[in-house]
NUTOR-535971 format. One record per residue: y, x, z negated of N, C-alpha, C in turn. Coordinates in steps of 0.001 Angstrom, whole numbers, padded with zeros to 6 digits, always signed. Layout:
<nodes>
YXZYXZYXZ...
</nodes>
This chain:
<nodes>
-076000+075339+115048-075970+073908+114772-075790+073726+113268-074995+072736+112906-074766+072429+111499-075685+071324+111024-075194+070467+110135-075984+069329+109656-076275+068406+110841-077406+067747+110786-077750+066840+111866-078709+065770+111372-078851+064737+112197-079859+063713+111944-080438+063299+113282-081597+062670+113232-082297+062252+114440-082488+060743+114385-082188+060072+115506-082364+058624+115613-083474+058358+116618-084434+057583+116190-085493+057117+117088-085604+055617+116880-085137+054856+117888-085109+053404+117739-084149+053029+116631-084638+052343+115618-083804+051927+114489-083970+052808+113264-084587+053984+113412-084849+054853+112257-084029+056138+112336-083454+056510+111205-082690+057751+111106-083447+058715+110207-083623+059939+110679-084221+061014+109873-083154+062074+109635-083023+062500+108396-082080+063561+108052-082918+064741+107557-083312+065647+108472-084247+066714+108129-083787+067663+107021-082520+067964+106948-082044+068914+105940-081772+068261+104590-081915+066941+104502-081777+066262+103222-080418+065668+102919-079388+065959+103717-078074+065348+103481-077259+065321+104769-076307+064399+104802-075360+064295+105910-074143+063580+105346-072965+063993+105721-071734+063412+105197-071685+061899+105438-071425+061156+104386-071355+059696+104451-070289+059236+105441-069113+059839+105405-068001+059431+106272-068312+059760+107724-068903+060893+107970-069273+061263+109333-070338+060300+109865-071327+059988+109051-072384+059073+109459-071810+057702+109788-070891+057204+108971-070272+055901+109223-069455+055874+110510-068885+056989+110898-068079+057002+112120-068950+056975+113374-070173+057449+113284-071029+057531+114465-072031+056372+114561-072339+055728+113443-073339+054655+113438-073071+053532+114446-071841+053046+114615-071627+051961+115574-071943+052345+117024-071909+053621+117351-072171+054053+118723-073660+054205+119035-074486+054365+118035-075897+054667+118267-076650+053587+119047-076491+052294+118739-077183+051295+119561-076712+051321+121021-075438+051551+121230-074914+051594+122595-075470+052793+123358-075653+053914+122696-076192+055096+123355-077673+054937+123685-078363+054021+123026-079786+053835+123265-080070+052810+124375-079044+052111+124836-079272+051117+125889-079239+051786+127258-079628+051021+128275-079594+051520+129638-078142+051749+130044-077823+052923+130532-076445+053304+130839-076266+053486+132345-076138+052391+133075-076008+052528+134523-074878+051716+135150-074024+051130+134351-072889+050379+134893-071838+051367+135406-071242+051129+136576-070291+052087+137147-069037+052335+136300-068558+051331+135568-067341+051500+134773-067631+051767+133296-068875+052064+132955-069279+052282+131558-068852+053678+131104-068147+053760+129988-067687+055049+129473-068746+055741+128620-069781+055029+128222-070806+055605+127342-071551+056809+127932-071892+056816+129238-072645+057971+129752-071868+059292+129696-070548+059224+129586-069753+060455+129594-069191+060817+128223-069476+060033+127213-068937+060280+125881-070054+060770+124965-069926+062017+124500-070980+062611+123671-070445+063197+122372-069160+063078+122116-068580+063631+120896-067846+062553+120108-067929+062659+118777-067276+061722+117862-066627+062550+116760-065397+062215+116401-064722+062930+115331-064859+062162+114027-065185+062866+112965-065258+062277+111632-063848+061888+111190-063677+060730+110534-062346+060293+110129-061794+061015+108897-062589+061837+108234-062128+062563+107046-061053+063567+107451-059794+063396+107001-058724+064300+107426-058899+065730+106935-059695+065948+105911-059930+067302+105413-061031+068022+106197-061880+067260+106852-063042+067846+107491-062840+068365+108900-062142+067583+109729-061971+067913+111144-063314+068238+111810-064298+067436+111515-065639+067638+112046-065795+066880+113354-066280+067554+114369-066620+066933+115642-068140+066916+115726-068700+065710+115898-070148+065578+116009-070503+065399+117472-071612+065969+117862-072075+065865+119228-073386+065094+119257-073466+064102+120138-074700+063328+120308-075490+063973+121440-076699+064383+121134-077539+065066+122133-078815+064237+122320-079058+063741+123530-080283+062976+123750-081495+063892+123676-082566+063397+123085-083815+064148+123020-084917+063309+123642-085965+063949+124030-087102+063233+124600-087758+062398+123510-088073+061133+123823-088765+060292+122830-090180+060811+122603-090627+060664+121376-091996+061093+121043-092902+059910+120905
</nodes>
């Protein structure tokens, strides 16, 4: 696993101390949608877990992994 951050509700924790600004901006709009109830039959959110960073030099693919709430 590379750089990562953890979202709990409206709070983001970056345990390693940094995360790419451009990568974070590309994934932020999806986070509220991933936290809602995902049970609509035509909803694409339950099957989408990867986001590509828009930085053309990076070619970074980020994976969203659900964790148990604490």
